[in-house]
mmCIF entry with sequence, helices, sheets and N, C-alpha, C, O atoms, coordinates in Angstrom:
data_MODEL
# 
_entry.id   MODEL 
# 
_entity.id                         1 
_entity.type                       polymer 
_entity.pdbx_number_of_molecules   1 
# 
_entity_poly.entity_id                      1 
_entity_poly.type                           'polypeptide(L)' 
_entity_poly.nstd_linkage                   no 
_entity_poly.nstd_monomer                   no 
_entity_poly.pdbx_seq_one_letter_code       MAQQFLARLFILRISYLCWES 
_entity_poly.pdbx_seq_one_letter_code_can   MAQQFLARLFILRISYLCWES 
_entity_poly.pdbx_strand_id                 A 
# 
loop_
_entity_poly_seq.entity_id 
_entity_poly_seq.num 
_entity_poly_seq.mon_id 
_entity_poly_seq.hetero 
1 1  MET n 
1 2  ALA n 
1 3  GLN n 
1 4  GLN n 
1 5  PHE n 
1 6  LEU n 
1 7  ALA n 
1 8  ARG n 
1 9  LEU n 
1 10 PHE n 
1 11 ILE n 
1 12 LEU n 
1 13 ARG n 
1 14 ILE n 
1 15 SER n 
1 16 TYR n 
1 17 LEU n 
1 18 CYS n 
1 19 TRP n 
1 20 GLU n 
1 21 SER n 
# 
_struct_asym.id          A 
_struct_asym.entity_id   1 
# 
_struct_conf.conf_type_id            HELX_P 
_struct_conf.id                      HELX_P1 
_struct_conf.pdbx_PDB_helix_id       AA1 
_struct_conf.beg_label_comp_id       ALA 
_struct_conf.beg_label_asym_id       A 
_struct_conf.beg_label_seq_id        2 
_struct_conf.pdbx_beg_PDB_ins_code   ? 
_struct_conf.end_label_comp_id       GLU 
_struct_conf.end_label_asym_id       A 
_struct_conf.end_label_seq_id        20 
_struct_conf.pdbx_end_PDB_ins_code   ? 
_struct_conf.beg_auth_comp_id        ALA 
_struct_conf.beg_auth_asym_id        A 
_struct_conf.beg_auth_seq_id         2 
_struct_conf.end_auth_comp_id        GLU 
_struct_conf.end_auth_asym_id        A 
_struct_conf.end_auth_seq_id         20 
_struct_conf.pdbx_PDB_helix_class    1 
_struct_conf.details                 ? 
_struct_conf.pdbx_PDB_helix_length   19 
# 
_struct_conf_type.id          HELX_P 
_struct_conf_type.criteria    ? 
_struct_conf_type.reference   ? 
# 
loop_
_atom_site.group_PDB 
_atom_site.id 
_atom_site.type_symbol 
_atom_site.label_atom_id 
_atom_site.label_alt_id 
_atom_site.label_comp_id 
_atom_site.label_asym_id 
_atom_site.label_entity_id 
_atom_site.label_seq_id 
_atom_site.pdbx_PDB_ins_code 
_atom_site.Cartn_x 
_atom_site.Cartn_y 
_atom_site.Cartn_z 
_atom_site.occupancy 
_atom_site.B_iso_or_equiv 
_atom_site.pdbx_formal_charge 
_atom_site.auth_seq_id 
_atom_site.auth_comp_id 
_atom_site.auth_asym_id 
_atom_site.auth_atom_id 
_atom_site.pdbx_PDB_model_num 
ATOM 1  N N  . MET A 1 1  ? 60.442 111.310 101.258 1.00 0.00 ? 1  MET A N  1 
ATOM 2  C CA . MET A 1 1  ? 61.082 111.496 99.968  1.00 0.00 ? 1  MET A CA 1 
ATOM 3  C C  . MET A 1 1  ? 62.576 111.115 100.063 1.00 0.00 ? 1  MET A C  1 
ATOM 4  O O  . MET A 1 1  ? 63.106 110.410 99.206  1.00 0.00 ? 1  MET A O  1 
ATOM 5  N N  . ALA A 1 2  ? 63.218 111.592 101.105 1.00 0.00 ? 2  ALA A N  1 
ATOM 6  C CA . ALA A 1 2  ? 64.634 111.355 101.254 1.00 0.00 ? 2  ALA A CA 1 
ATOM 7  C C  . ALA A 1 2  ? 64.929 109.856 101.261 1.00 0.00 ? 2  ALA A C  1 
ATOM 8  O O  . ALA A 1 2  ? 65.898 109.403 100.652 1.00 0.00 ? 2  ALA A O  1 
ATOM 9  N N  . GLN A 1 3  ? 64.085 109.093 101.955 1.00 0.00 ? 3  GLN A N  1 
ATOM 10 C CA . GLN A 1 3  ? 64.328 107.643 102.054 1.00 0.00 ? 3  GLN A CA 1 
ATOM 11 C C  . GLN A 1 3  ? 64.225 107.029 100.659 1.00 0.00 ? 3  GLN A C  1 
ATOM 12 O O  . GLN A 1 3  ? 65.037 106.165 100.325 1.00 0.00 ? 3  GLN A O  1 
ATOM 13 N N  . GLN A 1 4  ? 63.295 107.424 99.859  1.00 0.00 ? 4  GLN A N  1 
ATOM 14 C CA . GLN A 1 4  ? 63.124 106.838 98.493  1.00 0.00 ? 4  GLN A CA 1 
ATOM 15 C C  . GLN A 1 4  ? 64.354 107.189 97.682  1.00 0.00 ? 4  GLN A C  1 
ATOM 16 O O  . GLN A 1 4  ? 64.875 106.349 96.948  1.00 0.00 ? 4  GLN A O  1 
ATOM 17 N N  . PHE A 1 5  ? 64.829 108.439 97.810  1.00 0.00 ? 5  PHE A N  1 
ATOM 18 C CA . PHE A 1 5  ? 66.023 108.857 97.034  1.00 0.00 ? 5  PHE A CA 1 
ATOM 19 C C  . PHE A 1 5  ? 67.249 108.042 97.420  1.00 0.00 ? 5  PHE A C  1 
ATOM 20 O O  . PHE A 1 5  ? 67.994 107.576 96.558  1.00 0.00 ? 5  PHE A O  1 
ATOM 21 N N  . LEU A 1 6  ? 67.455 107.872 98.744  1.00 0.00 ? 6  LEU A N  1 
ATOM 22 C CA . LEU A 1 6  ? 68.590 107.084 99.219  1.00 0.00 ? 6  LEU A CA 1 
ATOM 23 C C  . LEU A 1 6  ? 68.468 105.620 98.760  1.00 0.00 ? 6  LEU A C  1 
ATOM 24 O O  . LEU A 1 6  ? 69.447 104.996 98.352  1.00 0.00 ? 6  LEU A O  1 
ATOM 25 N N  . ALA A 1 7  ? 67.264 105.106 98.836  1.00 0.00 ? 7  ALA A N  1 
ATOM 26 C CA . ALA A 1 7  ? 67.024 103.705 98.425  1.00 0.00 ? 7  ALA A CA 1 
ATOM 27 C C  . ALA A 1 7  ? 67.376 103.551 96.969  1.00 0.00 ? 7  ALA A C  1 
ATOM 28 O O  . ALA A 1 7  ? 67.987 102.550 96.593  1.00 0.00 ? 7  ALA A O  1 
ATOM 29 N N  . ARG A 1 8  ? 67.021 104.490 96.149  1.00 0.00 ? 8  ARG A N  1 
ATOM 30 C CA . ARG A 1 8  ? 67.315 104.402 94.724  1.00 0.00 ? 8  ARG A CA 1 
ATOM 31 C C  . ARG A 1 8  ? 68.830 104.445 94.455  1.00 0.00 ? 8  ARG A C  1 
ATOM 32 O O  . ARG A 1 8  ? 69.346 103.666 93.653  1.00 0.00 ? 8  ARG A O  1 
ATOM 33 N N  . LEU A 1 9  ? 69.532 105.363 95.136  1.00 0.00 ? 9  LEU A N  1 
ATOM 34 C CA . LEU A 1 9  ? 70.970 105.420 94.971  1.00 0.00 ? 9  LEU A CA 1 
ATOM 35 C C  . LEU A 1 9  ? 71.592 104.116 95.388  1.00 0.00 ? 9  LEU A C  1 
ATOM 36 O O  . LEU A 1 9  ? 72.512 103.630 94.730  1.00 0.00 ? 9  LEU A O  1 
ATOM 37 N N  . PHE A 1 10 ? 71.101 103.527 96.486  1.00 0.00 ? 10 PHE A N  1 
ATOM 38 C CA . PHE A 1 10 ? 71.643 102.259 97.011  1.00 0.00 ? 10 PHE A CA 1 
ATOM 39 C C  . PHE A 1 10 ? 71.463 101.161 95.964  1.00 0.00 ? 10 PHE A C  1 
ATOM 40 O O  . PHE A 1 10 ? 72.396 100.419 95.658  1.00 0.00 ? 10 PHE A O  1 
ATOM 41 N N  . ILE A 1 11 ? 70.268 101.070 95.428  1.00 0.00 ? 11 ILE A N  1 
ATOM 42 C CA . ILE A 1 11 ? 69.966 100.052 94.440  1.00 0.00 ? 11 ILE A CA 1 
ATOM 43 C C  . ILE A 1 11 ? 70.836 100.249 93.178  1.00 0.00 ? 11 ILE A C  1 
ATOM 44 O O  . ILE A 1 11 ? 71.393 99.289  92.646  1.00 0.00 ? 11 ILE A O  1 
ATOM 45 N N  . LEU A 1 12 ? 70.942 101.497 92.715  1.00 0.00 ? 12 LEU A N  1 
ATOM 46 C CA . LEU A 1 12 ? 71.744 101.784 91.536  1.00 0.00 ? 12 LEU A CA 1 
ATOM 47 C C  . LEU A 1 12 ? 73.171 101.385 91.787  1.00 0.00 ? 12 LEU A C  1 
ATOM 48 O O  . LEU A 1 12 ? 73.808 100.824 90.896  1.00 0.00 ? 12 LEU A O  1 
ATOM 49 N N  . ARG A 1 13 ? 73.705 101.651 92.969  1.00 0.00 ? 13 ARG A N  1 
ATOM 50 C CA . ARG A 1 13 ? 75.089 101.353 93.311  1.00 0.00 ? 13 ARG A CA 1 
ATOM 51 C C  . ARG A 1 13 ? 75.291 99.824  93.269  1.00 0.00 ? 13 ARG A C  1 
ATOM 52 O O  . ARG A 1 13 ? 76.262 99.340  92.687  1.00 0.00 ? 13 ARG A O  1 
ATOM 53 N N  . ILE A 1 14 ? 74.397 99.096  93.869  1.00 0.00 ? 14 ILE A N  1 
ATOM 54 C CA . ILE A 1 14 ? 74.545 97.642  93.882  1.00 0.00 ? 14 ILE A CA 1 
ATOM 55 C C  . ILE A 1 14 ? 74.450 97.073  92.464  1.00 0.00 ? 14 ILE A C  1 
ATOM 56 O O  . ILE A 1 14 ? 75.221 96.194  92.078  1.00 0.00 ? 14 ILE A O  1 
ATOM 57 N N  . SER A 1 15 ? 73.490 97.593  91.700  1.00 0.00 ? 15 SER A N  1 
ATOM 58 C CA . SER A 1 15 ? 73.293 97.091  90.333  1.00 0.00 ? 15 SER A CA 1 
ATOM 59 C C  . SER A 1 15 ? 74.599 97.403  89.551  1.00 0.00 ? 15 SER A C  1 
ATOM 60 O O  . SER A 1 15 ? 75.063 96.549  88.795  1.00 0.00 ? 15 SER A O  1 
ATOM 61 N N  . TYR A 1 16 ? 75.179 98.564  89.710  1.00 0.00 ? 16 TYR A N  1 
ATOM 62 C CA . TYR A 1 16 ? 76.411 98.920  88.997  1.00 0.00 ? 16 TYR A CA 1 
ATOM 63 C C  . TYR A 1 16 ? 77.541 97.956  89.353  1.00 0.00 ? 16 TYR A C  1 
ATOM 64 O O  . TYR A 1 16 ? 78.266 97.474  88.482  1.00 0.00 ? 16 TYR A O  1 
ATOM 65 N N  . LEU A 1 17 ? 77.674 97.683  90.666  1.00 0.00 ? 17 LEU A N  1 
ATOM 66 C CA . LEU A 1 17 ? 78.742 96.790  91.108  1.00 0.00 ? 17 LEU A CA 1 
ATOM 67 C C  . LEU A 1 17 ? 78.514 95.379  90.536  1.00 0.00 ? 17 LEU A C  1 
ATOM 68 O O  . LEU A 1 17 ? 79.464 94.713  90.123  1.00 0.00 ? 17 LEU A O  1 
ATOM 69 N N  . CYS A 1 18 ? 77.260 94.933  90.514  1.00 0.00 ? 18 CYS A N  1 
ATOM 70 C CA . CYS A 1 18 ? 76.951 93.578  90.025  1.00 0.00 ? 18 CYS A CA 1 
ATOM 71 C C  . CYS A 1 18 ? 77.259 93.495  88.531  1.00 0.00 ? 18 CYS A C  1 
ATOM 72 O O  . CYS A 1 18 ? 77.834 92.510  88.068  1.00 0.00 ? 18 CYS A O  1 
ATOM 73 N N  . TRP A 1 19 ? 76.871 94.544  87.765  1.00 0.00 ? 19 TRP A N  1 
ATOM 74 C CA . TRP A 1 19 ? 77.121 94.503  86.345  1.00 0.00 ? 19 TRP A CA 1 
ATOM 75 C C  . TRP A 1 19 ? 78.609 94.627  86.004  1.00 0.00 ? 19 TRP A C  1 
ATOM 76 O O  . TRP A 1 19 ? 79.066 94.100  84.990  1.00 0.00 ? 19 TRP A O  1 
ATOM 77 N N  . GLU A 1 20 ? 79.352 95.321  86.851  1.00 0.00 ? 20 GLU A N  1 
ATOM 78 C CA . GLU A 1 20 ? 80.805 95.511  86.586  1.00 0.00 ? 20 GLU A CA 1 
ATOM 79 C C  . GLU A 1 20 ? 81.517 94.175  86.592  1.00 0.00 ? 20 GLU A C  1 
ATOM 80 O O  . GLU A 1 20 ? 82.347 93.905  85.725  1.00 0.00 ? 20 GLU A O  1 
ATOM 81 N N  . SER A 1 21 ? 81.193 93.329  87.575  1.00 0.00 ? 21 SER A N  1 
ATOM 82 C CA . SER A 1 21 ? 81.892 92.034  87.725  1.00 0.00 ? 21 SER A CA 1 
ATOM 83 C C  . SER A 1 21 ? 81.216 90.964  86.862  1.00 0.00 ? 21 SER A C  1 
ATOM 84 O O  . SER A 1 21 ? 81.653 89.813  86.851  1.00 0.00 ? 21 SER A O  1 
# 
């Protein structure tokens, strides 16, 4: 479960950074 949660946060972070620029 922890791995899935971390993976989601990682993807959300990258998506946010990509959308910002």
